[in-house]
C-alpha positions in Angstrom: 1.4 100.6 -14.8 0.7 104.2 -13.4 2.7 103.8 -10.3 5.7 102.3 -12.4 5.3 105.4 -14.8 5.3 107.7 -11.9 8.3 106.2 -10.4 10.4 106.2 -13.4 9.6 109.9 -14.1 10.5 110.6 -10.6 13.7 109.0 -10.6 15.1 109.3 -14.0 16.4 112.2 -16.2 18.7 112.7 -14.2 19.7 111.9 -10.6 17.6 108.8 -9.9 17.9 105.6 -7.9 18.3 103.3 -10.5 18.5 103.0 -14.4 15.7 101.0 -15.8 16.1 98.7 -19.0 13.6 97.0 -21.2 14.4 94.1 -23.7 12.0 94.6 -26.6 11.4 92.3 -29.6 10.6 94.7 -32.5 8.6 93.9 -35.6 7.4 91.0 -33.8 3.9 89.3 -33.6 5.0 87.2 -30.4 7.7 87.0 -28.0 11.0 85.6 -29.1 10.4 86.7 -32.5 11.7 89.9 -34.5 14.8 91.9 -33.6 16.0 92.3 -30.2 16.7 95.7 -28.7 17.8 96.9 -25.5 16.2 100.3 -24.3 17.9 102.0 -21.5 16.3 104.9 -19.6 19.1 107.1 -18.5 19.3 107.9 -14.6 22.3 110.2 -15.3 24.5 111.6 -18.0 26.0 108.9 -19.8 29.4 109.3 -21.7 29.8 108.2 -25.1 32.2 105.5 -23.8 29.6 104.2 -21.2 27.0 104.0 -24.1 29.4 102.1 -26.3 30.2 99.7 -23.4 26.6 99.0 -22.5 25.8 98.4 -26.2 29.0 95.9 -26.4 27.9 94.2 -23.1 24.4 93.4 -24.3 25.7 92.7 -28.0 22.4 93.2 -29.8 22.6 94.8 -33.1 21.6 98.0 -31.6 20.9 99.8 -28.1 18.9 102.6 -27.6 19.3 105.3 -24.8 16.4 107.7 -23.7 18.3 110.5 -22.4 15.5 113.1 -21.5 11.8 113.5 -20.8 9.7 115.0 -23.5 11.3 118.3 -24.7 9.7 121.6 -25.8 9.7 120.3 -29.5 7.7 117.3 -28.3 10.5 114.8 -28.6 12.5 112.7 -26.5 16.2 112.8 -26.9 17.5 109.2 -28.0 20.8 107.9 -29.2 21.4 104.5 -30.9 24.5 102.6 -30.6 25.8 99.3 -32.2 28.3 97.1 -30.2 31.2 97.4 -32.7 30.4 100.3 -35.4 29.5 102.9 -32.8 26.7 105.4 -32.7 24.4 105.5 -35.9 22.1 108.4 -36.8 19.0 106.2 -37.3 17.9 102.7 -37.6 14.3 101.3 -37.8 13.8 98.6 -35.1 15.6 100.7 -32.4 13.1 103.7 -33.3 10.1 101.5 -33.4 11.0 99.9 -30.0 12.1 103.0 -28.2 8.8 104.7 -29.2 7.0 101.6 -27.9 8.7 102.1 -24.6 8.1 105.8 -24.4 4.4 105.1 -25.1 3.9 102.3 -22.9 6.2 103.4 -19.9 6.5 107.1 -20.0 3.3 108.3 -21.6 1.0 105.5 -20.1 -0.3 104.4 -23.6 -2.0 107.8 -24.1 -0.1 109.1 -27.0 -1.1 109.1 -30.7 2.5 109.6 -31.9 5.9 109.7 -30.2 8.7 112.0 -31.5 12.3 110.9 -31.3 15.2 113.5 -31.4 17.7 111.4 -33.2 21.2 112.3 -34.4 19.5 112.2 -38.0 16.9 114.6 -36.7 13.3 114.2 -35.3 11.5 111.2 -36.5 7.8 110.6 -35.9 6.2 107.1 -34.9 2.6 106.8 -35.0 0.4 104.3 -33.5 -1.3 102.2 -36.0 -3.5 99.0 -36.6 0.0 97.3 -36.9 1.2 98.5 -33.6 3.7 101.5 -34.3 4.6 103.0 -37.7 7.7 105.1 -38.5 7.7 108.0 -40.6 11.0 107.8 -42.5 12.9 110.6 -44.4 13.1 111.3 -48.0 15.1 108.7 -49.8 18.5 109.6 -51.4 19.6 107.4 -54.3 23.3 106.5 -55.2 25.7 104.3 -56.7 24.2 101.6 -59.0 26.4 98.6 -58.7 27.0 96.0 -61.4 24.9 93.0 -60.9 27.6 90.6 -61.7 29.8 92.3 -59.3 27.4 91.8 -56.4 26.6 88.4 -57.4 30.3 87.4 -57.2 30.4 88.9 -53.7 27.4 86.9 -52.5 27.7 83.6 -54.4 24.7 84.3 -56.6 25.6 83.5 -60.2 22.8 84.3 -62.6 20.4 85.0 -59.6 20.3 88.9 -59.6 17.3 90.2 -61.6 18.1 92.1 -64.7 14.9 94.2 -64.8 15.7 96.3 -61.7 19.0 97.8 -60.6 21.3 97.1 -57.7 21.3 100.4 -55.9 22.5 102.3 -53.0 19.6 104.1 -51.2 19.1 106.0 -48.0 16.2 107.1 -45.9 18.4 108.0 -43.0 20.7 104.9 -42.8 22.0 103.6 -46.3 21.9 100.2 -47.7 22.3 98.5 -51.0 18.9 97.0 -52.5 19.4 93.9 -54.4 16.5 92.1 -56.4 16.7 88.3 -56.6 15.1 85.9 -59.0 13.7 83.3 -56.4 13.4 82.2 -52.9 16.1 79.6 -53.3 18.5 82.4 -54.3 17.5 84.3 -51.2 18.1 81.3 -48.8 21.6 80.5 -50.1 22.8 84.1 -50.2 26.2 84.2 -48.3 29.0 86.8 -48.2 32.5 86.2 -49.3 34.4 88.2 -46.9 37.6 88.9 -48.9 35.6 89.7 -52.1 33.3 92.0 -49.9 36.3 93.9 -48.6 37.6 94.2 -52.3 34.1 95.5 -53.4 34.1 98.0 -50.6 37.6 99.2 -51.5 36.1 99.9 -55.0 32.9 101.4 -53.7 33.6 102.9 -49.9 30.0 104.1 -49.9 28.7 100.5 -50.1 30.2 99.5 -46.9 26.6 99.3 -45.4 23.6 96.9 -45.0 22.8 94.8 -48.3 19.1 94.1 -48.5 18.0 91.2 -50.8 14.4 90.8 -51.8 12.2 88.4 -53.4 8.7 89.0 -54.6 6.4 86.3 -53.5 3.3 87.6 -55.1 0.2 89.3 -53.7 2.2 92.0 -52.2 4.2 90.1 -50.1 8.2 90.0 -50.2 10.7 88.0 -48.4 14.0 89.6 -47.6 17.3 89.2 -46.0 19.6 91.9 -44.7 23.2 91.1 -44.4 25.2 93.9 -42.4 28.5 95.5 -43.0 30.1 93.7 -40.1 29.1 90.3 -41.7 26.1 89.7 -39.1 22.4 89.1 -40.4 19.7 91.2 -39.2 16.3 89.6 -38.5 14.4 92.8 -38.9 15.6 96.0 -40.6 13.4 99.1 -40.6 15.8 101.4 -42.2 16.6 99.2 -45.2 12.9 98.3 -45.7 12.2 102.0 -45.8 15.0 102.2 -48.4 13.3 99.3 -50.4 10.0 101.2 -50.4 11.8 104.3 -51.9 13.4 102.1 -54.6 10.0 100.5 -55.3 8.3 104.0 -56.1 11.5 105.2 -57.9 11.3 102.2 -60.3 7.3 102.1 -60.5 7.6 98.4 -59.3 3.9 98.2 -58.6 2.6 100.6 -61.5 1.3 102.9 -58.7 2.6 106.0 -56.9 0.7 104.6 -53.7 1.9 101.2 -52.6 1.3 99.0 -49.6 2.8 95.7 -48.8 4.0 93.2 -46.2 7.6 91.9 -45.6 8.8 88.8 -44.0 12.3 88.8 -42.7 14.5 86.7 -40.2 12.7 83.4 -41.1 15.9 81.6 -41.8 17.0 82.9 -38.4 14.3 81.5 -36.4 13.2 85.1 -35.6 10.3 85.8 -38.0 9.7 89.4 -38.5 6.7 91.1 -40.0 7.0 94.7 -41.5 4.1 96.4 -43.1 5.1 99.1 -45.6 3.0 102.1 -47.0 4.6 104.5 -49.5 3.5 107.3 -51.6 5.1 109.7 -54.1 3.2 112.7 -55.4 4.9 115.4 -57.1 8.4 114.7 -55.3 6.5 114.6 -51.9 7.5 111.2 -50.4 5.6 109.4 -47.8 7.5 106.4 -46.5 6.1 104.5 -43.5 7.6 101.1 -42.0 5.1 99.6 -39.3 5.1 96.5 -36.9 4.3 95.4 -33.6 6.7 95.0 -30.5 6.8 92.8 -27.3 8.5 93.4 -24.1 10.5 90.4 -23.1 12.3 91.7 -19.9 12.9 94.5 -17.7 15.0 95.4 -14.8 17.6 97.8 -13.3 21.0 98.4 -14.7 23.5 98.6 -11.9 
């Protein structure tokens, strides 16, 4: 590990002999579970166009580029790209997986936390019992969508709960949070493309991820996240951070300090486990989304 670390630090940022890459399963308790991520250690300055092409080539939901060594502010410069939408300011599983690679490869497992300088700003990822934990930004709350309208888009007549709202929330990357009545409703959720486009025309700000959740009892939730490009995500750290803010805002647990576990991606054959902790004290928000990672492959990007 030390020899590999020295070689990477010697050759990268910028002007190295090769560009290392890692494929990481994020929010995964074992390999081939969780959400896939490509992490690239740049060996030269990469244009926006080349970063976009690499993200499109691997075609994971996101690809992360580590573009510097540790900076004076303690952070590493990182950019996150989707294959089709382009760069995003923040996303949960790329932040988690990139911090995991920085800790394991660039810092030799010696760090207590890793700081990522993203388009959103600096995000801190801490080591934890769960693996790594992302400290997300203070949530913003926006549009409340009529539950019948969202039920029509996703084929869920009489399946959306009436005791909590359907609402746009963002801790860095926005999503619409949707409470469902039971697990059957969660499993049959499917977007009608034409109705979704009409819905977005009425609510342009809602052209984003939609996170559906079901309370399984004993602080355990099952969720599905359907993305704006009609692809489902097996693990969505940003949207689950939004859900944590939503839980606190609507006093879901009857407490201003909450901890719970989320299962996601089970219906896709990529079971993801996310550990959530959040607090609200006098408008001071703490939102933490944690999970483990597994390296699946590594090599040189030509």
